[in-house]
C-alpha positions, 0 to 999 in steps of 0.5 A, a space after each residue: 423192773 427189779 425182781 426179788 432174788 431166790 435168796 430174798 424170797 427164802 428170807 421172807 419164807 423163813 421169817 413167815 414160817 418160824 415153826 419150820 425151824 423151831 418145830 412150834 408156833 411162837 406164842 406171840 403169834 398164836 395166842 392161847 385164847 381161841 375163837 370157835 373158828 380156830 378150834 374148828 378150822 384145823 379139823 376141816 383142813 385135816 379131814 378135807 371132806 369134801 375137798 374145799 379151800 377155806 376163805 376166812 372173811 371179816 373186818 380188821 382186828 377180829 382175829 383172822 390172822 391169829 386164827 390161822 396161826 392157831 390153826 397151824 399150831 393145832 395141825 402141828 400138835 396133830 402130827 403134821 410135819 412143820 415143813 409141810 405148813 406154809 404161811 404166806 402174807 401176800 401183802 408183803 412187798 416182795 411176795 406182791 411181785 410174785 405170782 401165786 402159782 410160783 409161790 405155791 409151786 415153790 412151797 410144794 417143791 420145798 416140802 416134796 408135797 404129794 397127794 398123800 402128804 399135801 402141803 398146808 397153805 395159809 394165805 394171809 390177805 389173799 385179795 392182794 395177789 393178782 388173779 388169785 381166783 384163777 390160780 385157786 381154780 387151777 390148783 383145785 382142778 389140776 389136783 395140786 397137792 395143797 390144802 388152803 386156808 386164806 384170809 381177806 379183810 375186803 371182799 371186793 375181789 372175792 365178790 367180783 370173781 368168785 361166782 364162776 371159779 369158786 363154786 365147788 372149790 372153796 367155802 367162805 367162813 365169816 369171822 365177825 367181831 366177838 359175840 356177847 357169849 364169846 366175851 362172857 367166855 373170855 371172862 369166865 362168866 357165860 351162863 349155860 343155855 340150851 339150844 335146838 336145831 335152829 334159832 326158832 326152836 331154841 327160842 320156843 323152848 325157853 321156859 316162860 317167865 325166865 329172865 336174864 341174869 341180873 349181872 349181865 347188863 353191866 357186862 353187856 354195856 362194857 362189851 358194847 362200848 369196847 367192841 368185840 375185837 380180841 386185842 382190845 378185849 384182852 388188853 391188860 388195861 381192860 382188867 382194871 377199874 379205869 373203864 374210861 381210860 380203857 374205852 378211850 384207848 380202844 377207840 383210838 386203836 379202832 379208829 386207826 386200824 379198823 377205820 382208817 386202814 380200811 378206808 385208806 388202804 383196803 378199799 383203794 387197793 381193791 377198787 381203785 378209789 381215788 378219793 378216800 377222803 370222801 369215803 371217810 366223810 360218807 362213813 361219818 355221815 352214816 355213823 350219825 344215822 346208825 339204825 336209821 333208814 337211809 335217805 340217799 338223796 339227802 346224803 348225796 346233797 350234803 356231800 355233793 355226791 351223785 347217786 351212782 357214786 353213793 351206791 358204789 361207796 356204800 357198797 365199798 364200806 359194806 365189802 370192807 366189813 365196816 357197815 351193813 344194810 338191811 332191806 325192807 321185808 316184803 315177802 316177795 324177792 322181786 320187790 325186796 330191794 326197791 324200798 328203804 335200807 336200814 343202816 348198821 355197823 358191823 360193830 357199834 364200837 367202830 361207829 363210836 371210834 369213827 365219830 370219836 364219841 369218847 365217853 359220851 355214850 355212857 351218859 346218853 340213854 338214847 344213844 345207848 338204845 341205838 347201840 343196843 339195837 345195833 348189837 342185836 342186829 350184828 349178832 343176828 347177822 352173824 348167825 344169818 351169815 353162817 346159815 344162809 338166811 336173810 335178815 331184814 327190817 320192815 316199815 310200812 307208813 307209821 308201822 315198823 319192826 326192827 329186825 326180821 329173820 326170814 327162814 323157811 321154818 320158824 321165822 322171827 320178827 323182833 322189836 328192840 326196846 328199852 322197856 317191856 311196856 314198849 308198843 307192840 303195834 308194829 309187830 301186830 300189824 306185821 303179823 297180820 300182813 305176814 301170817 307165817 310170822 305169827 308164832 315168832 313175833 317178840 318184843 325184846 327188852 332188858 327187863 322183859 321175861 320170856 312170854 311166848 306169842 301164843 300166851 298173849 292176847 296180842 299174839 306178840 311175845 317178849 324176850 329178855 335182851 341178854 338171854 336172846 344174845 346168849 341164845 343167838 350167839 350159841 346158835 351162831 357157834 353151832 351153825 359155824 361148826 355145821 358149815 365147816 362140817 365139824 361135829 362135837 365140842 369145838 374145843 375137844 
C-alpha cells in the first residue's frame, strides 16, 4: 500500500498552516464576522483551566472551521508564536493514511513544544481519523504538550466512544445555526434585552405589557427562510432587494452542502450505511412531518423499512445534525422514552431545501406557522445543549403543549401560536398535571404582550414571539460563555 512521503506530508502541512510562513491568518480563511464561539474559544485554550480538549460539534456550514481559523488569529494576536499553532484537516487523503499519534508527534517535534510552550492543535473533522478517542486519551493521560480544539460534522464516533475516554479529558461545545439575535447583530439591528441567571428568571423579569419591536417580524421571516448559516446570511445577494432569487440560491447551496454531503458522505463514513438513497428518502418523509409526532409504523410501511432500520436511520440523521426529536414529557425519566416523539429540523431552511420548497413558504400561512414553531424549538434546543437541560413536548389525548423546558428551578411550558387568542386549554391541563410548571406556562404569539401567569385568571401567561427569541438567544450566548469558563464581554 502506498504511503505518503515526509515531503508529501510537509507539503500538506505547509498548505494547511499558511500563518507559519506569513505570520498571520489569511482573511479568506478567518472572516471578520465572528460568532460568539470564536470570540471565546481562544481564551479557553489560552487559559486551559481546568485542562480540557475542546470538541466543537455542529452541522455543516454553521462555521465550525471558520471559528477555528478565527481562534488561530486570536491566539497569534495574543502573542502565541505562529509556529506553535498547527492545523490538520483530518479528512485530507494523505492525512487519512497517518495515525493521529504520528501527526501530533510530528507537530510537537517541529515546534519543540514543551509543557511551558505547548503546541496548539486545530483538528478539523476529527471523526475521520482512526481511533481518535484513544489517542486523545493518551495525549491527555501522558501529558503531551498540546492544547486541542477539534471539529466534527457527525457525532457518530463521538457518541459511541466518548463515554470512557472523554470523561474529564474533553468538553463538547455545540455550534448550532445562527440564532435570531446573532442574525440581528449581523445586520446591526439587535435590540437590547436584559437577562438574568437563567431563562426562567429572565422571562419573569420582563415588564408586563412589553411587546416585540414592530420591525422584527419581517427580519425574522427573512432569517427563517434563508436559514441560520453564516455563508448564506453574509452572501452579497442577501443585501439586495431580490429576496426570491436569494432564497432560491440559498436553498440550492443548503441542499448540496448540508443535506447531500451529510447523507452521502458523513453518515456513510461514520456508520457504514450501504443504502444512502433510502436515508435520503426518509429525510424527505420527515421533512413533510416537521413539528409533528412521529408515526414510525406508518413511515416504515410507506418506505418498506423495518422498525429497527427506521430507528437506526433516524438516529443517524440526528447525529449528523439534520433533525432532532423531543420525547413526550411525563415527569418520570423511566417512562419518558416510551411515548411519541416530536420531529424538528435543526434549521427549518434545511427542511425547505430538502423538499425543494422554493418560494412556496412565503405564501402559505400554515407552513410559515410550522416554521415558526421549528424556529422556537431549535432556539430553545441551542440553550438546552449549553446548559444540559432537557427539552420535551407534551401530549395526552386531545391536550398538548408544544415545548417543555425542564429545569430544577423555573421550568417552562410554551405553546407557540399565530394569535394571542389561541386556546390555552392544553397549558392549563398540563399545569394541573404538573404543578411545578404553574409559574412558567406561556402562550407565545407574534402580537402578544408580556403577561405573567400569576396575573391571569387561567394561570397562563403570554409572551411576544420575537422578544422570546431575543431572550433565549441571549441566554444561550451567556450559557456558552459559562460552559467555556469565560466571563465578561465575549468580544473584548
